[in-house]
N, C-alpha and C positions, 0 to 999 in steps of 0.2 A: 383352435377351432376343431381339430380332430377329436379332442376329448369331449367337447360340448355336444357334438353331433349325435353320438349314440345315446347319451343321457336324455336329450330332448326327444328323440324318437321313442325311447322306452317309456317315458312319462306320458307321451301322447297316446301310445297304445293302451297303457293301463287306464287312462281316462276314458278311452273309447269302450273298454270292457265294462267299466262301472256305470256309464251313462247310456249304453247301447246305441252309440252314434258311430259315424264313419271314422275309422282310424287312418285316414288317407293323408294326413298332414305330416310330411317329413321335413327334414331340415335343409332342403335345397334352397328355398327362398332366403333362409337365414344366412346360408353360406354366401349366396349372391350379394346379400346386403352387407355382410362383413367385408367381402372383397371390395365393394364400392366404397365402404368407409375407409379401408386401408389406402385405396387409391386416392381418395380425397385428402386424407391426412398427409400422404406423401407429397401430393401437389402443394398443400399448404406449407409443408416444411421447405419444399423447393422455393416457393414464393418468398418465404421469410429469409432463406439464405441469399436470395437474389435482391434483397433490399439494398438499394444503392447507398443510402446514408450509413447503414451498418458497415458496408464495405469501405466507404470513405473514412469512417472513424478508425477502422482497423488499419487501413493503409497509413493514415496520419500517425497513429500510435507507433507502428513499426518503424516508420521513417524517423520519428523522433528518437526512438531508442538507439537507432544506428548513429544518428548525428550527435546525440549527447555523448554516447560512448566515444565517438571519434574526437569530440572536443576535449574530453577528459584525458584520453590517451595522448593526444597531441600536446596538451598542456604539460603532461609528465615528461614527454620527450624534448620539448622545446623550452621548458621552463614554465613556472606557474603563471607568469604575467603575460596576458594576451592583449593584442592591440587591434585596431580596425582592419588591418591588412590580413589578418588570420582568416583563411578561407573557410575552415569548418565553423568558425564563429559567425561569419557572414551567412552561411547557409542555415545555421541554427535560427537566426532571426527571421529568415524567409519561412522556415517551417512554423515558427511561432506565429507569424502573421497568418499563415494558412489555417492554423488551429483556431485563432481568434475570429477569423472570417467565416468559419464553417457554420452554416445555418444562421447567419446573421440576417436580421430583418432589414430590407432595404429602406432607405429614406427617399421618398419621392420628391424630386425637384422639378423645375421647369423643363430642363433639357433631358435628364436621364435619372435613373435610380442610382443612388450612392450607397455603398456599403462601407461605413466607417466605424471602427471599434474604439475611437477616441472617447465617445460618450460612455462606453462601458468602463474604460480606465478612469474616467473622471469620478465614477461612483466609489472608487476605492477609498478616497479621502474621507467619505462619509462613514465608511466602516472602520477604517484604521486612521486615526488622526495623524500618525507619523508620516503618512503618504502625502499630506498636504504640502510639505516642503518641496517634493519632487514636482507636484502638479503646478505649484506657483512658479517655480523656476522655469518649467517648460512654457508656461503661458507668457512669461516675460521675455522669452527669446524673440528678438525682433524679426529675424529672417525666416521663421517658420510660418508659412502662409496657409498651408493645408492642414486639416485634421489628421491626415495620414502621417505627415512629418512630425506633428506633436506626439502622436502615439508612438512612433519609432523612437523619438528622443526619450519619452517616458520609460519605455522598455529598457533602453540602454542604461539610463541612470539607475533604475531599480536593480539591474543586474550588477552594476558596479558597486552598489550598496549591499548586495547579497540579500535582498529582500524580495526578489521577484517571485520565488516559490511561495513565500508567506502571503503575498498579496493575492496571487491567483488562487491559492488554497482557500483563502477567506471568501473569494467570489464563488468558488465551486460549492463551499459549504452552505452559502446562502443563495443558492441558485434559484430556489423556488420564490424567494422574496425579491431578488434583485435582477437576475439574468433572464427571467421568463418574459419580461417586456422587451428585451433586446434580441432574443434568439427564437428561432422557430423550433417546434418539437422535433427531436431527433438530432439536434446540434451536439457537437462534441462536448461543449462546456456544460450542457445540461445532462449528460449521461455519465456512466461510471468511467468511461475512458478519460474524461476530463480530470477526475481525481487521480487516476493512474499517471496522467501526464504531469500533474503538479508534484506527484511523488518523485518522478524522474528529475524534475527541476532542482530538487534538494541536492542532488549530486554535484550541481554546478557551483555550490557554495565553497568547494575546495579550491577553485581557481580564482585568480585575481585578474580583473580586467582594467585596462587603462585606455579608454577610448576617447579620442578627441571628436566630439560631436560636431560634424561638419553640417551646419544648418542648411546650406544650399543643396546638399546631396540627399537629405532625408525625404524630400518631396518627389524624388524620382520614382519611376515605376518599379514593380517588384522584380527581383532577379530570378535566375534559373538555378536549380539544384543539379549538381553532377553526381548521379548515383553510382557511377563506376568506381569511385574511390571507396565507397562503403561496401559495395558488393565484393571487391577484391579483398578488402580487409576482413569481410565476413568469411570468405573462403579460406583465407590464411588462418583465421581463428579456428575454423572447424578442423583444419588439418593439423593443428598444434596438439601435442599430447595433453591428456586430461589431467594428469597429476600436476604438471608444472603450471597449467592455467588455473587449477584449483588453488595452488599455493599463492600465485600472484593475486588472485581474486580475494583470498583471505587477507593478504597483507594490505591490499587496497581498501578492503572493508574496515580493517582495524584503523587505518590512517584516517579514513573518512569519519569513522565513529569518534575518534579523538578530536578531529577538527570540529565536528558538530557539537561534541560535548563542551569544548572550550567556548564556542560561540554562544551556546545556550547558557553556560555559566555566566558569561559576560552580560548577556541580556538580563538574567535574573538579578545580577548585582546592580545593574543600572536601574532596574525597576524598583529594587529595595531602596536605593539612594533617592530616587524621585519621590517615593512614598514618604520617606522620612523627612525630606525637605518640605513636602506639603503639610505633614503633621506639625513641623516646627513653625511654619508660617501661620497655621491656624491657631497654635498656642500663643504665638506672639500677638496676633490680632485680638484674641480673647483677653490677654494680659493688658493690652492698651485700653480696651473697653472697660475693664474693671478699674484701671487707674483713673479713667475719666469719671466713672461712677463715684469713686471714692472722693475725688476732688469736688464733685457736685455736692455730695453729702456733707463734706466739711464746710463748704460755703453756706449751705442751708443751716447747719448747726451754728455757725458764727452769726448769721442773720437773726436766728431765733434768740441767741444769747444777747445780742444788742437790743432786740425788742423787749426782752425781759428786763434788762437794766433800765431802759427808758421808762418802762411801766413802773418799776420800783421808785425811780426818781419822781415820777408824776404822783405816785401814792404819797411820798414824803412831803411834797409840796402841798398836796391837798390836805394832809393831816396838819401841817403848820398853819395853813389858812383857816382850817376849822378851829384850831386852838385860839388863834387871834380873834376870830369871830366870837368864840365862846367867852373869852375874857371881856370883850366889848359888850357882849350880851349880859354878862354877870354885872358889869358896872351899871348898865342901863336896865337892870332887871325890873326895878320898880317902875321905871318909866314906860317900858315896852314889853310886857309879859307876852302879849300876843305875838309880837315879832320873834321873840325867843322861841316860842313853841313852833312857829312855822319854820324858823331856821333849824330847829332840832329835827323836825320831820324831814326836811330836805337833806340834812346831814346823814340821817339814817338811811334814807333811800340811796344817796350817793355812795355811802360806805358799803351797803349791800351789793350795789352794782360793781364797785371796785373789787370786793372780795370774790365775786363770781368771775370777773375777768382774770384775777390772779390765779384762781384754781384752774381755769381753762388753759391759761398760758403754761402753768406748771405741767399739766397733762401732756400738752404738745411737746414741751421740752423733754419729758420722759420718753415719749414715743420716738423723738428724733435721736436721742442718745442710744436707745435700743437698736434702731436701724443702723446707726453708725457702728455699734459693736458688731452687728451681723456682717456688715460690709467689710470691716477689718478682718473678721474671721475668714470670710471668703477670699480676701486678698492674700492672707497667709497661706491658705490652701493652694491657691494658684501659684504663689511663689514656690511652694514646695514641689508642686507638679512641674514647674518650669525647671527647677534644679534637677529633678529626676530625668526630665527629657534631655537636658544638657548632658547629664551623665550617660544616658543611653546613646546619645549621638556620638559622644567621645568613644564609647565602646564600639559602636558600629563603624566609625571612621578607622579605628585600629584594625577591626576585622576586615574592612575593605582594603586597607594597605597590605595586610597579610595575604589576602586572596589575590591582590594584584601581583605580589611577589611570586605566588604559586603559579599564576597565569604566565608570568614571564618565563619561569623555569619550564612550564609545560610547552610553551611555544618553542623554546630552545630544543626540548626533546623532540617536538614535532618536526623541526627543521632537520635534526639528525636523522629521524626516521625517513623523512623525504629523500635525503641523500642516499640512505641505504636502499630505499625502494627503487631509486633511479639506477643504482648499480645492479640490483637484481634484475630490473627490467632489461638492461643492456645484455646481461648474461643470458637471459631468457631468449632474446632475439638472436644471439649468437648460436644458441643450441637448437633453435627451431629449423635453421637451414640444414643441419646435418640429419635431423630426424624426419624431414619432410617426405622423402622417397619411401622410407619404411612405413610411415603412417599411411601413405596412399595405398600401398599394397594391402595393409591390414584392413583399411576401410573398404576396399573392393571386396575382399573375402568376407568381411562382416555383412556387406550389402547382399552378397549372394546367399549367405546363410539366413539372413533375415527374410529374404524373398521365399526361400524354401520353407522356412518355419511358418510364414504367413499362408502359403499354399496348403501346407499340412493342416494347419488349424482350420482353414476353410473346408477342406475335405472332411475333417472330423466333425465339424458342425453339420455338414450335409448328411453324414452317416448317422449322427444322432437324430436328425430330423426324420430320416427315412425309417429308423427303428421305432421312433415314436408313432409315426403314421401306421407302421405295420402292427404295433401293439393295439392301436385304436381300432384298426380294421378287424383284427382277430377278436377283440372284445365285442364289437358290434355283431360279427358273424355268430359268435357263441350265443349272445342274447337273442338274436333273431331265430336261431335254430331252436332254442328253448321255447320261444313264442310259437313257432310253427308246430312243435310237438304238442303243446297245450291246445292249440287250435284244432289239430287233427283229432285229438282225444275228444274234445267237445263235439266236433262234427260227427264222429262215429256214435257217440252217445245220443245225439239228437236223431240220427237216422234210425237207430234201434228203437228209440221211443216212438218215432213216427210209424214204424211197422207194427209195434205192439198196440198202440192207441190210435187206431184209424177212426174210431167213433168220435174222437176229439179233434178231428181234422179241421173242422170249420173254425173252432175256437182258437186253435194253435196256428192258423194260416199266417197271421201277421208275424208271430214270432219266428216262423220258418223263413219268411222273406227276409227278416232282419238278419238271421243267421247266414242266409245265402249271401247277403251283402257283405257280411264280415268275412266269409270265405273268399269272396272275390277280392276284397281288400288285402287279405293275407296272401293271395296268389300274386297280386301286383307287387306286394312287398317282397315276395320270394323272387320274382323276376329282377327286382332292383338289387337284391342281395347277391344274385348270380352275377350281375354286372360288377358288383363290388368285389366278388371273388376274382373276377378277371383282372380288375384293376390291381388287386393285391398281388396276383401272380406277376403282373408287369413291374410293380414296385419291387418285388423280391428279386426279379431278374436285374433290375437297375441297381439294387443294393449289392448284388454279387459283382457287377461290373465296377461299381465305385470302390468296393473292397479290394478288387484286384489292382486298380489304379493306386489306391492308398498303399498297398504293399510295395508296388513298384517305386512310389515316391519315397517310402521309408528306406528302400535299398539304396536309391540314389543319394538320399540324405546321409546314410551311413558312410557311403564312399566319399562324399564331400567332406564329412566330418573327419575322416582319416587324413584326407589331403590337407584339410585345414590344420589339424594337429601337427602334421609334418612341416607345414609352412611356418607355424608358430615356433616349432623347435629350431628351424633354420634361423628365424629372426632372433631368437634368444641366443643362439650360438654366435650370430653376427654381432649382437650387442656385447656379449662377453669378450669376443675377440677385439672389438673396438675398444672396450674398457681396458683390456690388457695392453693394447697398443698405446692407449693414452697414458696409462700408469707406468709403462716401461721407460726406463732411463738408461742412457748410454754410459756405462761404467768406464771410468778413466783407468789407464794402465797403472798409474801410480798407486791407486787404492787397492788393486788386486795383487796379492802376493801368493795366493793359493788358488787352485782350480775349484770352481764352485760345484763341480760334479763329483770328482774323486778326492778332493781336498788335498791334492799333492802340491808341493811347492814348485813354483816356476823357477827355471834356471836357463842357462844358455842353450841346453839341448831341449828342454821342455818349454816351448814358446807359448805366448798368449794368443788366443783367438777369440774374437767377439762373435756372439750369437746374433744374427741379423733380425731375429724375431723379438727376443726379450731384452737384448742389450747387455747381458752379463758376459764375463770373460771365462773361458774354459781352455783346457788343453786340447791337443790335436785328437787324442783318442775319444774324448767326451764330446767333440763337436765335429766328428768326421761324417757329417750328413749334409745333404743339399736338397732343398725343397723350394719350389716356386712361391713367391710372396706377391701380394698386390703392389707393394712399393717398388719392386724390381722386375725388370723384363726377363732376366735369366735366373736359373736356380742359384740360391746363395746358401752359405754355411749356416746351419742351425744346430742347437744342442740336442741331446737325446730326448729330453722331456718335450721340447717344442716339436721335435720330429714326430713323436707318438701322437701328440695332440693334433697336429696338422693332418697326419694320416687318417685319424678317426674322423676329423671334420670333412676331409675330401671324400672319404668313403661314404659318409652319411649323405653328402650332397649328390654324389654319383648315384646312390640308390634312389 
């Protein structure tokens, strides 16, 4: 806003010079309007942040993260198989019910409004046919009387089948088509938090649940979540070292990836087997249909052949009859010539009709034989396709057996990795107790440094803002000074012209009044610029004060940095000493024949002495030192090397 203000005033003054109008419009209304816009935008942001549904979604998502993490961690420590009495699992189902109830539209009944999400879960079987088995089994349970009990049984069965994440993910992906009629706007299942929640549920596929669904208990009211368990675990997780938690997270991620990969591979194999079975069934149905068509064609060909034989026999009988009639007609030729001629005409007509019938039947027979040949060719093609499909099925069955063997081996490897992971997790818990106090000290020092860094950054931002305001004020003062000089020059020129040309006084009276108005406007601007100069002086004084405080903060920060470096060095020394004490072993007298310091051989006069710090054996001359150790109340014997190291450490801590 400081950069925009001088630009606007300069443009307005130039426009007043060109059009000979008042130049009295400065940027004060614009600044007031910008302040009101900033205040209104800040209020709108606060109102958005205070949206209760957004806060509820964030709370549900954070609680879900904590509880799902607790379920996975407890499954690793107590074994992968969880039952009904497992407390984190019970609280997970309570949170899951809260998520599914969030923003659910109530169903109005006679007595009260009911909020049941069983109708939402019933739509899953329409989207995924595999879910119909769970839904039908829940509906057939006789003791489930309420929709809430049915919904709880459905959730537990889908978790045991490791398909809960897939079902809820499908619902969230089709939330615009399916869930919009069940949930109000702003519900968790309709927003991005629902997709994040379904992604968290994928991690539960690594655990195995064996829950005995007690049908009489599922209709009971909702339980209460004990947040103290997860808050304590959260604090302990924050106090644990970053390196070891990163290693355990990486190992857990690799195990989960392998588990998900095996399950996904098993799903793909099952899908390919079902597809091949469907293709085989379709081929078998087409084969049976073709066989039926072939049998029908053979029957029609046999019928046509029989008709052809009967027609040939009828033709032979007719020819014999005509021959007999012809012989009788020849004998009686003289007696009945007219009868013979009539008989001849009838014979010709009947012969022509029989010839036509014979040609038609022959054409039909040729067509039927052609159709029969086509059907036989198609049958041969179908038989070849069937043989190819059987060959492909054999190859696929062989591939499936091989992949099943690989799956068995991968499961064995996964079980081995699980055992290793449990051992590493136990070691991690053992190491966390020893490093807890040191990590607390380091965290406190880091918090102090972070606070100081934050205050320093805030002061730097304020300093930059004041410098920018200062530069903007200087630029406006320079531009206004230039404008005042130009106006003074114009005013003096007009006054000299007024003295020289008095005869034109009447004609130039209007222009003189306009110039006077301009001069008054410039004077008002000059008064405002004087006020700006005073504000600039105040800002400069404030800048000097802020700079002094910044320098003081830098000095304190440097002192704290030196203290922090010394504390870090002490922590490193303590870690090295602890590591040396862990690695030190008490050397037995039988193994030591020479002094480890001067390498002289032990004898009756040169006796063996143990160093109480490193555990090695020295002679009296090389271990004639006594130093206090944390493991002993009094000063004990130490070797020369340990004596020098302990002296340096104690002198550093004393300083």
